[in-house]
C-alpha positions as CSV (number, residue, x, y, z in Angstrom):
1,M,0.0,0.0,0.0
2,T,1.3,3.5,-0.8
3,D,0.4,6.8,0.8
4,D,-0.8,9.9,-1.1
5,V,2.8,10.9,-1.8
6,G,3.8,7.5,-3.2
7,F,5.7,6.1,-0.2
8,E,5.2,2.5,0.8
9,V,3.1,2.2,3.9
10,E,3.4,-1.0,5.9
11,I,0.4,-1.9,8.0
12,E,1.0,-4.9,10.3
13,H,-2.7,-5.8,10.7
14,G,-5.1,-4.0,8.5
15,H,-8.7,-3.2,9.3
16,A,-10.0,-5.9,7.0
17,E,-7.9,-8.6,8.5
18,Y,-9.5,-8.6,12.0
19,T,-11.6,-11.6,12.8
20,A,-15.2,-11.3,14.1
21,E,-14.0,-12.3,17.6
22,E,-11.2,-9.6,17.5
23,L,-13.7,-7.0,16.4
24,L,-16.1,-8.1,19.2
25,Q,-13.4,-7.7,21.8
26,Q,-12.6,-4.3,20.4
27,A,-16.2,-3.2,20.4
28,R,-16.6,-4.3,24.0
29,A,-13.5,-2.4,25.0
30,N,-14.7,0.7,23.1
31,A,-18.1,0.5,24.8
32,Q,-16.6,0.3,28.3
33,A,-14.1,3.0,27.5
34,A,-17.0,5.3,26.4
35,V,-18.8,4.7,29.7
36,I,-15.7,5.1,31.9
37,A,-14.5,8.2,30.0
38,T,-18.0,9.7,30.4
39,V,-17.9,9.1,34.1
40,A,-14.4,10.7,34.3
41,F,-15.7,13.7,32.4
42,L,-18.8,14.2,34.6
43,H,-16.8,13.6,37.8
44,E,-14.1,16.1,36.9
45,R,-16.8,18.7,36.2
46,G,-18.8,18.0,39.4
47,V,-21.8,16.8,37.5
48,P,-23.8,14.4,39.7
49,L,-23.7,10.9,38.3
50,E,-27.3,10.5,39.4
51,A,-28.3,13.1,36.8
52,W,-26.5,11.2,34.1
53,T,-27.8,7.7,35.1
54,D,-31.4,9.0,35.4
55,A,-31.1,10.6,32.0
56,I,-29.7,7.5,30.2
57,G,-32.1,5.3,32.1
58,R,-35.0,7.3,30.7
59,L,-33.5,7.3,27.2
60,F,-32.6,3.6,27.2
61,A,-36.2,2.8,28.4
62,R,-37.5,4.0,25.0
63,A,-35.8,1.1,23.4
64,W,-37.6,-1.4,25.7
65,G,-41.0,-0.7,24.3
66,A,-44.1,0.3,26.2
67,P,-44.0,-0.2,30.0
68,R,-45.5,-3.6,31.0
69,A,-45.0,-6.2,33.7
70,W,-42.0,-8.5,33.2
71,D,-40.9,-11.5,35.1
72,A,-37.7,-11.0,37.1
73,A,-36.1,-13.8,35.1
74,E,-37.0,-12.3,31.8
75,F,-35.6,-8.9,32.8
76,M,-32.4,-10.3,34.3
77,D,-31.8,-12.4,31.2
78,A,-32.1,-9.3,29.0
79,M,-29.8,-7.3,31.3
80,L,-27.2,-10.1,31.3
81,T,-27.3,-10.0,27.5
82,N,-26.5,-6.2,27.7
83,F,-23.8,-6.7,30.3
84,R,-22.2,-9.4,28.2
85,S,-22.2,-7.1,25.2
86,L,-20.0,-4.7,27.3
87,G,-17.6,-7.6,28.1
88,A,-19.0,-8.8,31.4
89,E,-18.8,-12.5,32.1
90,V,-21.7,-14.2,34.0
91,V,-20.3,-16.0,37.1
92,S,-23.7,-17.2,38.4
93,V,-27.4,-16.7,37.8
94,E,-30.6,-17.8,39.5
95,L,-33.7,-17.0,37.5
96,G,-37.2,-17.0,39.0
97,S,-40.4,-15.1,38.1
98,E,-40.5,-13.1,41.3
99,R,-36.7,-12.8,42.0
100,A,-33.6,-13.1,39.8
101,E,-30.1,-12.7,40.9
102,A,-26.8,-12.8,39.0
103,V,-23.1,-12.2,39.6
104,T,-20.8,-10.9,36.8
105,T,-17.1,-9.9,36.4
106,G,-15.5,-7.8,33.8
107,F,-17.6,-4.6,34.1
108,P,-16.2,-2.2,34.9
109,D,-12.9,-3.1,33.4
110,R,-10.3,-2.4,36.1
111,E,-7.5,-1.7,33.6
112,L,-9.6,0.9,31.8
113,C,-10.6,2.5,35.0
114,D,-7.0,2.8,36.0
115,L,-6.1,4.2,32.6
116,F,-8.8,6.9,32.8
117,G,-8.2,7.5,36.5
118,V,-11.7,6.5,37.5
119,E,-12.6,4.4,40.6
120,P,-14.4,1.3,39.6
121,A,-17.2,2.1,42.0
122,L,-17.9,5.3,40.1
123,A,-17.9,3.6,36.7
124,A,-20.2,0.9,38.1
125,R,-22.8,3.6,38.8
126,F,-23.7,3.1,35.1
127,N,-25.8,0.2,36.6
128,D,-28.1,2.8,38.3
129,A,-29.6,3.6,34.9
130,T,-31.3,0.1,34.9
131,A,-33.5,1.0,37.9
132,L,-35.8,3.2,35.8
133,I,-36.2,0.6,33.1
134,A,-36.9,-2.1,35.8
135,A,-39.5,0.1,37.5
136,D,-41.4,0.5,34.2
137,R,-41.6,-3.3,34.2
138,G,-42.9,-3.7,37.7
139,L,-39.5,-4.6,39.1
140,A,-37.0,-3.3,41.7
141,W,-33.4,-3.3,40.6
142,I,-30.4,-3.2,43.0
143,W,-26.8,-4.0,42.4
144,A,-23.6,-4.0,44.5
145,L,-19.9,-4.0,43.5
146,E,-18.1,-6.7,45.6
147,G,-14.4,-6.6,44.7
148,D,-14.1,-7.5,41.1
149,R,-17.6,-8.9,40.9
150,T,-21.0,-7.2,40.6
151,R,-24.1,-8.7,42.1
152,Y,-27.5,-7.8,40.5
153,L,-31.0,-8.5,41.9
154,A,-34.3,-7.9,40.2
155,T,-37.5,-8.5,42.3
156,R,-41.1,-8.1,41.5
157,L,-42.8,-5.1,43.1
158,T,-46.0,-5.9,45.0
159,A,-48.0,-3.3,43.0
160,V,-47.4,-4.2,39.4
161,V,-48.8,-1.8,36.9
162,D,-49.5,-3.0,33.4
163,A,-49.7,-0.3,30.7
């Protein structure tokens, strides 16, 4: 390959040569980097992370269709799919219609957090956005960062509203 002046350009691994698996890994890293860099930006400027997570929760909820009651298992399964797309790995999962619990690793990525100077606990606040989506589905959503693992719990609310 030559550049616009006619010099030979050597590219060790061109864009077209990446495998689907390599591209998936890159996409996951890019998605996490975008979340973690956003947290860094907001934190540096003193913008409350609650404002951001509430806003993205409301925006993401649009993609979930009209509010309606969901089983806890159905919701957790959908969330685990989303977390896996960010690079999280599911360590354990228990799915029930009233209560679903899961543990993951890999989000937030500790190395990316270090690179961007963000505490993993701050980056993990991204998980707060899910509470608004869950509430529209008659569910409570809580999560906790426990070392390098994140525990998620979805439970059915007693007063379920179908829209």
